[in-house]
PALO-542524 format. One record per residue: residue in three letters; x, y negated, z of N, C-alpha, C in turn. Coordinates in steps of 0.02 Angstrom, whole numbers. Example, Ala and Ser with C-alpha at 12.3 -4.5 7.8 and 13.67 -1.06 7.14 Angstrom:
+------+--------+--------+--------+--------+--------+--------+--------+--------+--------+
! resn !   n_xx !   n_yy !   n_zz !  ca_xx !  ca_yy !  ca_zz !   c_xx !   c_yy !   c_zz !
+------+--------+--------+--------+--------+--------+--------+--------+--------+--------+
!  ALA !    660 !    284 !    390 !    615 !    225 !    390 !    660 !    165 !    390 !
!  SER !    642 !    112 !    354 !    684 !     53 !    357 !    645 !     -2 !    394 !
+------+--------+--------+--------+--------+--------+--------+--------+--------+--------+
end
This chain:
+------+--------+--------+--------+--------+--------+--------+--------+--------+--------+
! resn !   n_xx !   n_yy !   n_zz !  ca_xx !  ca_yy !  ca_zz !   c_xx !   c_yy !   c_zz !
+------+--------+--------+--------+--------+--------+--------+--------+--------+--------+
!  UNK !   5912 !  -4009 !   4660 !   5850 !  -3981 !   4686 !   5798 !  -4038 !   4693 !
!  UNK !   5737 !  -4025 !   4672 !   5684 !  -4075 !   4675 !   5664 !  -4086 !   4748 !
!  UNK !   5647 !  -4149 !   4763 !   5623 !  -4165 !   4830 !   5552 !  -4140 !   4838 !
!  UNK !   5539 !  -4109 !   4894 !   5472 !  -4085 !   4908 !   5443 !  -4125 !   4966 !
!  UNK !   5378 !  -4138 !   4961 !   5345 !  -4173 !   5016 !   5339 !  -4127 !   5076 !
!  UNK !   5336 !  -4157 !   5134 !   5324 !  -4118 !   5195 !   5255 !  -4085 !   5189 !
!  UNK !   5247 !  -4031 !   5225 !   5184 !  -3994 !   5222 !   5126 !  -4039 !   5242 !
!  UNK !   5074 !  -4039 !   5203 !   5014 !  -4078 !   5218 !   5014 !  -4148 !   5191 !
!  UNK !   5069 !  -4170 !   5160 !   5073 !  -4239 !   5137 !   5022 !  -4255 !   5083 !
!  UNK !   5013 !  -4211 !   5035 !   4967 !  -4225 !   4980 !   4895 !  -4232 !   5007 !
!  UNK !   4875 !  -4187 !   5051 !   4809 !  -4190 !   5082 !   4801 !  -4255 !   5122 !
!  UNK !   4853 !  -4272 !   5160 !   4852 !  -4333 !   5200 !   4844 !  -4395 !   5155 !
!  UNK !   4878 !  -4396 !   5098 !   4873 !  -4452 !   5052 !   4801 !  -4460 !   5026 !
!  UNK !   4771 !  -4405 !   5008 !   4701 !  -4407 !   4984 !   4655 !  -4432 !   5040 !
!  UNK !   4667 !  -4409 !   5101 !   4626 !  -4430 !   5158 !   4633 !  -4505 !   5170 !
!  UNK !   4695 !  -4531 !   5167 !   4705 !  -4603 !   5174 !   4666 !  -4641 !   5121 !
!  UNK !   4672 !  -4619 !   5058 !   4640 !  -4654 !   5003 !   4564 !  -4657 !   5012 !
!  UNK !   4535 !  -4602 !   5033 !   4462 !  -4599 !   5041 !   4440 !  -4636 !   5104 !
!  UNK !   4479 !  -4632 !   5157 !   4461 !  -4667 !   5218 !   4463 !  -4743 !   5208 !
!  UNK !   4513 !  -4768 !   5174 !   4515 !  -4840 !   5161 !   4457 !  -4862 !   5117 !
!  UNK !   4438 !  -4821 !   5068 !   4380 !  -4838 !   5027 !   4318 !  -4842 !   5071 !
!  UNK !   4311 !  -4794 !   5116 !   4253 !  -4795 !   5161 !   4253 !  -4859 !   5204 !
!  UNK !   4311 !  -4876 !   5232 !   4317 !  -4936 !   5274 !   4301 !  -5000 !   5234 !
!  UNK !   4316 !  -4999 !   5170 !   4304 !  -5058 !   5127 !   4236 !  -5054 !   5092 !
!  UNK !   4194 !  -5005 !   5111 !   4128 !  -4995 !   5082 !   4130 !  -4984 !   5006 !
!  UNK !   4178 !  -4944 !   4985 !   4185 !  -4926 !   4914 !   4168 !  -4852 !   4906 !
!  UNK !   4142 !  -4835 !   4848 !   4131 !  -4764 !   4834 !   4199 !  -4730 !   4823 !
!  UNK !   4198 !  -4664 !   4824 !   4261 !  -4626 !   4816 !   4293 !  -4637 !   4748 !
!  UNK !   4253 !  -4656 !   4698 !   4281 !  -4666 !   4631 !   4283 !  -4740 !   4610 !
!  UNK !   4269 !  -4784 !   4657 !   4272 !  -4856 !   4641 !   4344 !  -4878 !   4636 !
!  UNK !   4357 !  -4929 !   4595 !   4425 !  -4956 !   4593 !   4442 !  -4987 !   4661 !
!  UNK !   4504 !  -4981 !   4681 !   4528 !  -5011 !   4743 !   4573 !  -5069 !   4726 !
!  UNK !   4555 !  -5128 !   4750 !   4597 !  -5187 !   4741 !   4649 !  -5187 !   4797 !
!  UNK !   4713 !  -5178 !   4781 !   4763 !  -5174 !   4834 !   4771 !  -5239 !   4873 !
!  UNK !   4753 !  -5295 !   4843 !   4755 !  -5359 !   4880 !   4703 !  -5358 !   4936 !
!  UNK !   4644 !  -5329 !   4923 !   4593 !  -5323 !   4975 !   4613 !  -5274 !   5029 !
!  UNK !   4645 !  -5219 !   5009 !   4670 !  -5171 !   5058 !   4722 !  -5204 !   5103 !
!  UNK !   4766 !  -5243 !   5073 !   4818 !  -5278 !   5112 !   4785 !  -5326 !   5162 !
!  UNK !   4734 !  -5362 !   5139 !   4698 !  -5408 !   5183 !   4666 !  -5369 !   5240 !
!  UNK !   4634 !  -5312 !   5225 !   4603 !  -5270 !   5275 !   4655 !  -5246 !   5327 !
!  UNK !   4715 !  -5231 !   5303 !   4769 !  -5208 !   5347 !   4808 !  -5265 !   5380 !
!  UNK !   4786 !  -5327 !   5367 !   4818 !  -5387 !   5395 !   4891 !  -5393 !   5373 !
!  UNK !   4903 !  -5377 !   5310 !   4970 !  -5383 !   5280 !   4967 !  -5438 !   5228 !
!  UNK !   4999 !  -5495 !   5242 !   5000 !  -5548 !   5191 !   5036 !  -5526 !   5128 !
!  UNK !   5009 !  -5544 !   5070 !   5040 !  -5530 !   5006 !   5055 !  -5598 !   4974 !
!  UNK !   5119 !  -5609 !   4959 !   5141 !  -5673 !   4933 !   5171 !  -5662 !   4864 !
!  UNK !   5147 !  -5701 !   4816 !   5175 !  -5698 !   4749 !   5245 !  -5727 !   4750 !
!  UNK !   5290 !  -5696 !   4715 !   5359 !  -5720 !   4711 !   5361 !  -5794 !   4690 !
!  UNK !   5320 !  -5812 !   4641 !   5320 !  -5881 !   4615 !   5298 !  -5932 !   4667 !
!  UNK !   5265 !  -5909 !   4721 !   5239 !  -5954 !   4772 !   5276 !  -5947 !   4839 !
!  UNK !   5325 !  -5903 !   4842 !   5358 !  -5891 !   4906 !   5397 !  -5954 !   4927 !
!  UNK !   5387 !  -5977 !   4988 !   5417 !  -6041 !   5009 !   5493 !  -6039 !   5020 !
!  UNK !   5522 !  -5981 !   5032 !   5594 !  -5980 !   5048 !   5637 !  -5955 !   4990 !
!  UNK !   5607 !  -5938 !   4934 !   5645 !  -5915 !   4876 !   5656 !  -5974 !   4830 !
!  UNK !   5718 !  -5984 !   4810 !   5735 !  -6043 !   4770 !   5701 !  -6040 !   4701 !
!  UNK !   5691 !  -6099 !   4673 !   5661 !  -6104 !   4606 !   5703 !  -6065 !   4555 !
!  UNK !   5769 !  -6071 !   4561 !   5815 !  -6036 !   4515 !   5804 !  -5960 !   4518 !
!  UNK !   5799 !  -5932 !   4578 !   5788 !  -5860 !   4586 !   5719 !  -5840 !   4558 !
!  UNK !   5669 !  -5881 !   4571 !   5602 !  -5867 !   4545 !   5603 !  -5862 !   4469 !
!  UNK !   5639 !  -5908 !   4437 !   5644 !  -5908 !   4364 !   5681 !  -5845 !   4341 !
!  UNK !   5737 !  -5829 !   4374 !   5776 !  -5770 !   4355 !   5734 !  -5706 !   4360 !
!  UNK !   5697 !  -5699 !   4416 !   5658 !  -5638 !   4426 !   5595 !  -5636 !   4383 !
!  UNK !   5577 !  -5691 !   4352 !   5520 !  -5689 !   4306 !   5541 !  -5686 !   4233 !
!  UNK !   5607 !  -5689 !   4221 !   5632 !  -5686 !   4152 !   5684 !  -5631 !   4145 !
!  UNK !   5748 !  -5650 !   4147 !   5801 !  -5601 !   4131 !   5807 !  -5544 !   4182 !
!  UNK !   5789 !  -5556 !   4245 !   5792 !  -5503 !   4296 !   5723 !  -5475 !   4312 !
!  UNK !   5676 !  -5485 !   4268 !   5606 !  -5467 !   4280 !   5598 !  -5394 !   4301 !
!  UNK !   5635 !  -5349 !   4270 !   5629 !  -5278 !   4286 !   5669 !  -5257 !   4348 !
!  UNK !   5707 !  -5303 !   4376 !   5749 !  -5288 !   4433 !   5712 !  -5294 !   4500 !
!  UNK !   5655 !  -5328 !   4500 !   5618 !  -5337 !   4563 !   5544 !  -5330 !   4551 !
!  UNK !   5514 !  -5282 !   4585 !   5441 !  -5270 !   4581 !   5406 !  -5299 !   4642 !
!  UNK !   5427 !  -5275 !   4700 !   5397 !  -5297 !   4763 !   5441 !  -5274 !   4820 !
!  UNK !   5432 !  -5305 !   4877 !   5469 !  -5285 !   4937 !   5427 !  -5300 !   4999 !
!  UNK !   5435 !  -5259 !   5049 !   5403 !  -5272 !   5114 !   5455 !  -5303 !   5159 !
!  UNK !   5439 !  -5361 !   5185 !   5484 !  -5396 !   5231 !   5457 !  -5387 !   5301 !
!  UNK !   5503 !  -5375 !   5347 !   5484 !  -5364 !   5417 !   5502 !  -5426 !   5458 !
!  UNK !   5454 !  -5448 !   5498 !   5464 !  -5502 !   5546 !   5443 !  -5474 !   5613 !
!  UNK !   5489 !  -5442 !   5648 !   5471 !  -5406 !   5709 !   5426 !  -5348 !   5690 !
!  UNK !   5366 !  -5346 !   5719 !   5319 !  -5293 !   5702 !   5272 !  -5313 !   5645 !
!  UNK !   5275 !  -5375 !   5624 !   5233 !  -5399 !   5569 !   5267 !  -5386 !   5502 !
!  UNK !   5227 !  -5370 !   5452 !   5252 !  -5356 !   5385 !   5219 !  -5404 !   5336 !
!  UNK !   5256 !  -5420 !   5283 !   5227 !  -5457 !   5227 !   5256 !  -5428 !   5163 !
!  UNK !   5216 !  -5431 !   5111 !   5238 !  -5406 !   5046 !   5249 !  -5465 !   4999 !
!  UNK !   5307 !  -5465 !   4967 !   5322 !  -5513 !   4914 !   5321 !  -5473 !   4849 !
!  UNK !   5283 !  -5496 !   4800 !   5278 !  -5458 !   4738 !   5292 !  -5503 !   4678 !
!  UNK !   5316 !  -5472 !   4625 !   5333 !  -5508 !   4564 !   5270 !  -5519 !   4523 !
!  UNK !   5244 !  -5580 !   4526 !   5182 !  -5595 !   4491 !   5192 !  -5609 !   4417 !
!  UNK !   5254 !  -5601 !   4392 !   5264 !  -5606 !   4319 !   5250 !  -5539 !   4285 !
!  UNK !   5240 !  -5487 !   4324 !   5223 !  -5421 !   4296 !   5149 !  -5420 !   4276 !
!  UNK !   5132 !  -5374 !   4231 !   5062 !  -5363 !   4211 !   5022 !  -5346 !   4274 !
!  UNK !   4958 !  -5365 !   4275 !   4919 !  -5354 !   4336 !   4911 !  -5280 !   4354 !
!  UNK !   4913 !  -5234 !   4306 !   4913 !  -5163 !   4324 !   4976 !  -5146 !   4363 !
!  UNK !   5032 !  -5171 !   4341 !   5095 !  -5159 !   4375 !   5095 !  -5191 !   4444 !
!  UNK !   5067 !  -5251 !   4450 !   5063 !  -5283 !   4515 !   5022 !  -5240 !   4563 !
!  UNK !   4966 !  -5213 !   4539 !   4925 !  -5169 !   4582 !   4966 !  -5110 !   4607 !
!  UNK !   5003 !  -5079 !   4562 !   5045 !  -5022 !   4580 !   5100 !  -5042 !   4629 !
!  UNK !   5132 !  -5099 !   4616 !   5186 !  -5123 !   4660 !   5160 !  -5134 !   4731 !
!  UNK !   5103 !  -5167 !   4736 !   5076 !  -5183 !   4802 !   5052 !  -5119 !   4837 !
!  UNK !   5020 !  -5074 !   4801 !   4999 !  -5010 !   4831 !   5059 !  -4971 !   4856 !
!  UNK !   5114 !  -4973 !   4819 !   5176 !  -4939 !   4840 !   5201 !  -4968 !   4906 !
!  UNK !   5203 !  -5034 !   4911 !   5227 !  -5065 !   4973 !   5179 !  -5052 !   5030 !
!  UNK !   5114 !  -5054 !   5017 !   5066 !  -5038 !   5069 !   5076 !  -4966 !   5093 !
!  UNK !   5092 !  -4921 !   5047 !   5104 !  -4851 !   5066 !   5161 !  -4846 !   5116 !
!  UNK !   5215 !  -4884 !   5105 !   5270 !  -4884 !   5153 !   5244 !  -4904 !   5222 !
!  UNK !   5203 !  -4955 !   5225 !   5176 !  -4981 !   5288 !   5129 !  -4929 !   5320 !
!  UNK !   5083 !  -4903 !   5281 !   5035 !  -4853 !   5306 !   5070 !  -4793 !   5335 !
!  UNK !   5123 !  -4771 !   5301 !   5160 !  -4711 !   5323 !   5208 !  -4726 !   5380 !
!  UNK !   5214 !  -4789 !   5399 !   5258 !  -4807 !   5454 !   5332 !  -4800 !   5438 !
!  UNK !   5349 !  -4807 !   5374 !   5420 !  -4805 !   5356 !   5457 !  -4862 !   5389 !
!  UNK !   5514 !  -4849 !   5418 !   5551 !  -4902 !   5452 !   5576 !  -4954 !   5402 !
!  UNK !   5573 !  -5018 !   5422 !   5599 !  -5070 !   5377 !   5675 !  -5063 !   5370 !
!  UNK !   5698 !  -5074 !   5309 !   5770 !  -5070 !   5296 !   5790 !  -5130 !   5253 !
!  UNK !   5851 !  -5154 !   5262 !   5874 !  -5208 !   5218 !   5878 !  -5181 !   5147 !
!  UNK !   5864 !  -5224 !   5097 !   5864 !  -5200 !   5028 !   5933 !  -5180 !   5002 !
!  UNK !   5985 !  -5208 !   5032 !   6053 !  -5193 !   5008 !   6096 !  -5168 !   5066 !
!  UNK !   6142 !  -5123 !   5049 !   6191 !  -5100 !   5098 !   6250 !  -5148 !   5099 !
!  UNK !   6293 !  -5142 !   5148 !   6349 !  -5189 !   5153 !   6397 !  -5185 !   5094 !
!  UNK !   6399 !  -5128 !   5059 !   6443 !  -5122 !   5001 !   6412 !  -5149 !   4937 !
!  UNK !   6352 !  -5178 !   4943 !   6319 !  -5207 !   4884 !   6273 !  -5159 !   4847 !
!  UNK !   6271 !  -5096 !   4868 !   6227 !  -5048 !   4836 !   6156 !  -5054 !   4864 !
!  UNK !   6108 !  -5034 !   4824 !   6038 !  -5037 !   4845 !   6026 !  -4985 !   4900 !
!  UNK !   5989 !  -5004 !   4951 !   5970 !  -4960 !   5006 !   5909 !  -4920 !   4983 !
!  UNK !   5919 !  -4857 !   4966 !   5866 !  -4817 !   4934 !   5863 !  -4748 !   4966 !
!  UNK !   5807 !  -4733 !   4997 !   5795 !  -4667 !   5026 !   5747 !  -4630 !   4980 !
!  UNK !   5771 !  -4580 !   4944 !   5731 !  -4546 !   4892 !   5666 !  -4518 !   4920 !
!  UNK !   5669 !  -4487 !   4978 !   5609 !  -4456 !   5006 !   5557 !  -4508 !   5024 !
!  UNK !   5578 !  -4562 !   5058 !   5530 !  -4614 !   5077 !   5500 !  -4648 !   5015 !
!  UNK !   5542 !  -4659 !   4964 !   5517 !  -4690 !   4903 !   5468 !  -4644 !   4866 !
!  UNK !   5481 !  -4579 !   4866 !   5435 !  -4533 !   4834 !   5369 !  -4531 !   4871 !
!  UNK !   5371 !  -4531 !   4938 !   5309 !  -4533 !   4977 !   5269 !  -4596 !   4961 !
!  UNK !   5303 !  -4653 !   4960 !   5269 !  -4716 !   4945 !   5241 !  -4716 !   4874 !
!  UNK !   5279 !  -4690 !   4828 !   5256 !  -4684 !   4758 !   5191 !  -4644 !   4754 !
!  UNK !   5192 !  -4584 !   4784 !   5135 !  -4539 !   4777 !   5075 !  -4564 !   4817 !
!  UNK !   5085 !  -4590 !   4877 !   5028 !  -4618 !   4914 !   5002 !  -4680 !   4879 !
!  UNK !   5046 !  -4723 !   4855 !   5024 !  -4783 !   4819 !   4979 !  -4765 !   4760 !
!  UNK !   5000 !  -4716 !   4721 !   4960 !  -4694 !   4664 !   4893 !  -4664 !   4688 !
!  UNK !   4895 !  -4625 !   4742 !   4833 !  -4594 !   4768 !   4785 !  -4647 !   4795 !
!  UNK !   4812 !  -4700 !   4824 !   4768 !  -4755 !   4847 !   4729 !  -4784 !   4789 !
!  UNK !   4763 !  -4792 !   4732 !   4731 !  -4823 !   4674 !   4685 !  -4774 !   4636 !
!  UNK !   4704 !  -4710 !   4633 !   4664 !  -4660 !   4597 !   4664 !  -4595 !   4637 !
!  UNK !   4621 !  -4590 !   4688 !   4617 !  -4526 !   4725 !   4583 !  -4473 !   4682 !
!  UNK !   4583 !  -4412 !   4706 !   4555 !  -4356 !   4667 !   4485 !  -4370 !   4640 !
!  UNK !   4437 !  -4394 !   4680 !   4370 !  -4406 !   4652 !   4371 !  -4458 !   4596 !
!  UNK !   4415 !  -4506 !   4601 !   4421 !  -4557 !   4548 !   4450 !  -4528 !   4485 !
!  UNK !   4500 !  -4484 !   4492 !   4529 !  -4451 !   4434 !   4477 !  -4408 !   4399 !
!  UNK !   4438 !  -4372 !   4439 !   4384 !  -4331 !   4411 !   4332 !  -4374 !   4376 !
!  UNK !   4315 !  -4430 !   4406 !   4268 !  -4478 !   4376 !   4295 !  -4503 !   4309 !
!  UNK !   4360 !  -4518 !   4307 !   4391 !  -4542 !   4245 !   4384 !  -4490 !   4189 !
!  UNK !   4394 !  -4427 !   4207 !   4390 !  -4373 !   4157 !   4318 !  -4360 !   4135 !
!  UNK !   4272 !  -4360 !   4183 !   4202 !  -4341 !   4167 !   4158 !  -4398 !   4142 !
!  UNK !   4171 !  -4458 !   4167 !   4122 !  -4512 !   4155 !   4146 !  -4569 !   4110 !
!  UNK !   4211 !  -4575 !   4100 !   4237 !  -4632 !   4061 !   4261 !  -4604 !   3994 !
!  UNK !   4240 !  -4637 !   3941 !   4250 !  -4608 !   3874 !   4322 !  -4605 !   3850 !
!  UNK !   4365 !  -4650 !   3873 !   4435 !  -4645 !   3850 !   4483 !  -4672 !   3903 !
!  UNK !   4546 !  -4658 !   3893 !   4597 !  -4676 !   3942 !   4603 !  -4751 !   3951 !
!  UNK !   4600 !  -4789 !   3896 !   4606 !  -4862 !   3901 !   4552 !  -4891 !   3946 !
!  UNK !   4490 !  -4868 !   3936 !   4435 !  -4892 !   3978 !   4443 !  -4871 !   4050 !
!  UNK !   4469 !  -4811 !   4061 !   4481 !  -4788 !   4130 !   4535 !  -4831 !   4163 !
!  UNK !   4587 !  -4847 !   4125 !   4640 !  -4890 !   4152 !   4612 !  -4959 !   4171 !
!  UNK !   4570 !  -4986 !   4128 !   4538 !  -5051 !   4142 !   4494 !  -5045 !   4204 !
!  UNK !   4456 !  -4991 !   4208 !   4411 !  -4981 !   4265 !   4449 !  -4981 !   4331 !
!  UNK !   4504 !  -4944 !   4334 !   4542 !  -4936 !   4396 !   4597 !  -4989 !   4404 !
!  UNK !   4611 !  -5027 !   4352 !   4664 !  -5078 !   4357 !   4733 !  -5048 !   4362 !
!  UNK !   4744 !  -4994 !   4324 !   4808 !  -4959 !   4327 !   4835 !  -4946 !   4257 !
!  UNK !   4899 !  -4930 !   4253 !   4930 !  -4915 !   4189 !   4911 !  -4844 !   4167 !
!  UNK !   4921 !  -4832 !   4102 !   4907 !  -4765 !   4076 !   4953 !  -4712 !   4108 !
!  UNK !   5018 !  -4725 !   4116 !   5060 !  -4674 !   4150 !   5036 !  -4658 !   4221 !
!  UNK !   5014 !  -4709 !   4258 !   4989 !  -4696 !   4326 !   4926 !  -4653 !   4323 !
!  UNK !   4879 !  -4671 !   4281 !   4817 !  -4633 !   4276 !   4831 !  -4561 !   4254 !
!  UNK !   4873 !  -4553 !   4203 !   4890 !  -4487 !   4178 !   4923 !  -4445 !   4233 !
!  UNK !   4968 !  -4476 !   4271 !   5001 !  -4441 !   4327 !   4949 !  -4415 !   4377 !
!  UNK !   4901 !  -4459 !   4395 !   4852 !  -4439 !   4445 !   4804 !  -4386 !   4418 !
!  UNK !   4785 !  -4391 !   4355 !   4741 !  -4339 !   4326 !   4777 !  -4272 !   4326 !
!  UNK !   4841 !  -4273 !   4309 !   4880 !  -4211 !   4308 !   4891 !  -4185 !   4380 !
!  UNK !   4910 !  -4230 !   4425 !   4926 !  -4211 !   4494 !   4865 !  -4182 !   4530 !
!  UNK !   4806 !  -4210 !   4516 !   4745 !  -4186 !   4550 !   4712 !  -4129 !   4513 !
!  UNK !   4738 !  -4112 !   4454 !   4709 !  -4059 !   4413 !   4637 !  -4074 !   4394 !
!  UNK !   4624 !  -4139 !   4383 !   4555 !  -4162 !   4370 !   4525 !  -4132 !   4306 !
!  UNK !   4566 !  -4122 !   4255 !   4538 !  -4093 !   4192 !   4511 !  -4023 !   4204 !
!  UNK !   4549 !  -3982 !   4240 !   4525 !  -3914 !   4255 !   4462 !  -3916 !   4298 !
!  UNK !   4462 !  -3961 !   4348 !   4402 !  -3968 !   4391 !   4342 !  -3986 !   4348 !
!  UNK !   4352 !  -4034 !   4302 !   4297 !  -4056 !   4259 !   4273 !  -3998 !   4214 !
!  UNK !   4319 !  -3959 !   4187 !   4300 !  -3902 !   4144 !   4260 !  -3851 !   4185 !
!  UNK !   4283 !  -3836 !   4245 !   4248 !  -3788 !   4288 !   4178 !  -3813 !   4306 !
!  UNK !   4173 !  -3877 !   4321 !   4107 !  -3906 !   4339 !   4060 !  -3904 !   4278 !
!  UNK !   4087 !  -3918 !   4219 !   4046 !  -3917 !   4158 !   4022 !  -3846 !   4144 !
!  UNK !   4066 !  -3796 !   4154 !   4047 !  -3726 !   4143 !   3990 !  -3706 !   4190 !
!  UNK !   3995 !  -3727 !   4253 !   3943 !  -3710 !   4301 !   3876 !  -3744 !   4284 !
!  UNK !   3880 !  -3806 !   4260 !   3819 !  -3843 !   4243 !   3786 !  -3816 !   4180 !
!  UNK !   3827 !  -3801 !   4130 !   3799 !  -3784 !   4064 !   3806 !  -3710 !   4046 !
!  UNK !   3832 !  -3672 !   4092 !   3838 !  -3600 !   4081 !   3892 !  -3584 !   4036 !
+------+--------+--------+--------+--------+--------+--------+--------+--------+--------+
end
């Protein structure tokens, strides 16, 4: 059975995305730099390659052969949080990774150790789905998806504009039903 969001979650995600844009003096369809959002939220973001407590050997492993094994993580120090992200990833992926971790923080998800005592990854499907969807909404809220469809000539340019991957942009356009909204708006304008 597919996981369903709690009632009101999608609306709440859109509201967060637009409220943060307002707080950062950005238009509803402006690109959101997740590093600036993290700074606004007082959440330090540290590149894996620069993290002071991670060994050089681990840094090399996570930037080469284990590159796909680590995207980002939120570390808890009491009530303070910090994000460590894999800066060997493409900058679109880094934006998504950081937005995902910020979503965990914004939603108040409790910090958990990354591994269980049996060596398995500590993974809560519902919390991860919430962070995934809010993270994507932070980067491309409904007005931004509509802007991408109506005002930007192609997907590649829209991805560059928002600093996101094509799968992320496509997901948000589909999730927000932006193409249908754009068609309806065009019909009303042009009869």
